[in-house]
C-alpha positions, -999 to +999 in steps of 0.1 A: +317-868-067+299-864-034+296-829-017+319-838+012+345-851-012+343-820-033+348-798-002+377-819+010+394-820-024+389-782-029+403-774+005+434-797+002+443-785-033+436-749-025+457-750+006+487-765-012+485-739-040+482-711-015+509-722+009+535-729-018+527-696-035+529-676-003+562-693+005+576-683-029+563-648-025+582-646+008+614-654-011+607-623-033+597-644-062+569-622-075+553-629-109+520-640-124+531-677-123+531-675-085+504-650-079+477-668-100+480-701-081+477-682-048+445-666-061+431-700-073+441-716-041+424-690-019+393-693-042+392-731-037+396-727+001+367-702+002+346-725-020+352-754+005+345-732+036+314-716+021+302-746+002+266-748+016+260-711+012+274-711-024+252-741-033+221-725-019+229-693-038+234-711-071+203-733-068+181-702-063+177-697-101+183-715-134+204-686-147+228-689-117+231-726-123+239-721-160+265-694-152+281-716-126+284-745-150+298-722-177+324-708-153+336-743-144+336-753-180+357-722-189+381-730-161+386-766-171+390-755-208+417-731-197+433-758-176+434-782-206+451-756-228+477-751-200+484-789-198+488-790-236+512-761-234+532-779-206+533-811-227+546-792-258+571-774-236+584-807-222+587-821-257+607-790-268+630-793-238+638-829-248+649-819-283+685-811-273+708-792-296+737-813-309+768-793-299+786-777-328+809-747-333+792-714-330+802-678-336+786-665-304+769-676-273+741-653-260+731-659-224+697-644-216+693-628-183+669-640-155+673-616-126+698-611-098+694-614-061+715-594-036+740-586-064+744-622-074+728-642-102+695-658-092+694-697-091+677-697-125+703-674-140+732-694-125+719-725-144+719-705-176+754-692-171+766-727-162+754-743-195+767-713-214+801-716-198+802-753-205+796-746-242+821-718-242+848-741-228+840-767-255+844-741-283+869-715-271+867-694-304+831-684-296+824-651-279+799-648-250+773-620-248+757-613-214+723-596-216+703-576-191+700-540-179+696-523-146+669-538-125+647-521-099+667-509-069+699-525-084+732-507-085+748-529-111+735-542-144+725-578-148+750-582-177+779-571-154+769-595-127+767-623-152+802-615-166+817-614-131+801-648-123+816-664-154+851-650-147+851-661-110+832-694-112+843-706-146+876-688-153+863-674-186+886-646-198+871-612-198+882-605-233+857-632-246+827-615-229+806-587-243+779-569-224+744-559-236+733-539-206+703-519-217+675-544-221+647-554-199+630-582-220+639-611-242+628-592-273+652-563-264+680-588-254+681-603-288+676-570-307+703-551-287+728-579-292+728-574-329+751-543-330+776-562-308+776-591-333+781-567-362+811-551-345+827-586-343+817-592-380+793-619-370+762-621-392+727-634-382+732-662-408+760-678-387+754-704-360+746-686-328+739-703-294+711-690-272+715-702-236+684-699-215+661-719-192+643-750-204+608-733-202+621-702-221+636-720-251+603-721-271+597-683-269+633-672-272+638-693-304+606-678-319+616-643-311+651-648-325+638-663-357+614-634-361+643-610-358+663-627-385+686-651-367+690-680-392+710-707-374+697-707-338+713-733-315+693-733-283+707-749-252+685-752-222+693-750-185+672-769-160+648-748-139+651-754-101+623-778-091+608-755-064+600-728-090+597-750-121+560-752-127+554-717-115+579-706-142+561-727-168+528-711-159+543-677-162+557-687-196+523-698-207+510-662-204+543-647-217+541-668-248+505-656-255+515-620-248+545-623-272+522-635-299+497-606-293+526-581-294+539-596-327+572-606-312+572-637-334 
């Protein structure tokens, strides 16, 4: 690839990554899956704008040239692992659970905005409600504690949404309102299941986003859930691949923390 083409390609890709990321940040969507593309985008823009100076600096010594090549090799190696993860995630999403009776439906939280479920959380609640209507004997458990600067727990917001938007009777809904992570969600739900005489060996639905199915299922299995029935909600397109990128790091973090 010629130098002018490298500069143009870097500038265009960098601008797209930075602008989309900054737009999402302006919507208060702040997590690593958004921040990292912004950083990479700004880096590519600076590379394009300072291309001649950078090349001059690198060519000044053999060591700099070697380090530069190693840095790019490491970046593309990381990018290849990310693409493999995305491919496996897509494969997992397509393995839909065949609907069957379940003792309980656990809906995992995903944030609230202005006292209402976030778009991602609404999708999770909608698929959970559809399953609940198909199997009226199953109880529903909303998960999520009190967020930063929030006056009401995520679980309460989720319960209200199901009652108003899907006419789910309040008597069917239990609240797990102390957790702040998926690992805590699934662990804190267990006493609620026990009160209802539901064991971890019974079929239990976990309703969450498509990108989150892989990790949620792994955590649940590690905690002793034996018949996990995952159902996935589609992630809104505008945030989808940023969420997948975030999940890439979350999956590695969960492995390091021995969550599965």
